[in-house]
Residue, then its C-alpha position, 0 to 999 in steps of 0.5 A: m471488512t473494515a473500510n481502512r482494509n478494504f481501501l488498503i487491499n484496493a490501493l494495493r491492488r491498483v498499484l500492483e496493476g500499474g497504478d499509483i496513490d500519493n500521500a493526500e489520497l492515502d492520508a484522506a482514506v486512512p487519517n489514523p493509521l495508528a488505529l490499524d492493525r498490524d497487517e494493515k499498518n504494514a500495507w499502509e506503510e508501504l503504500s506510504h513509502w510508495a507515495d514518497d519515493s517516485d523520484v527513486r522508481a523513476r531511476d531504478a526499474r529493479y527497485t519498483t520491481h521490489k517495490r511491487d513484490r513487497m504490495r504483493d506480499r501485503l496484499a496477501a497478508l490482508n486477503v489472508g486475514g479475511r476480515 
């Protein structure tokens, strides 16, 4: 498993367990998202959106639930890849 994939899996799990991530951490861990494979890029994008939309999540619990559901899908895609 690559370092990028490992980071993305751990970050997705953290968010799913009620944690958070910000863009600085995401950018430091994955400085070149264009080098990611498709599933990794999708996970990175989902985490990036999460980092950008804390204000929306604060106002809309349904949106937060929806975003976490998408995180579960991204985590499943990364785990199925099994790299």
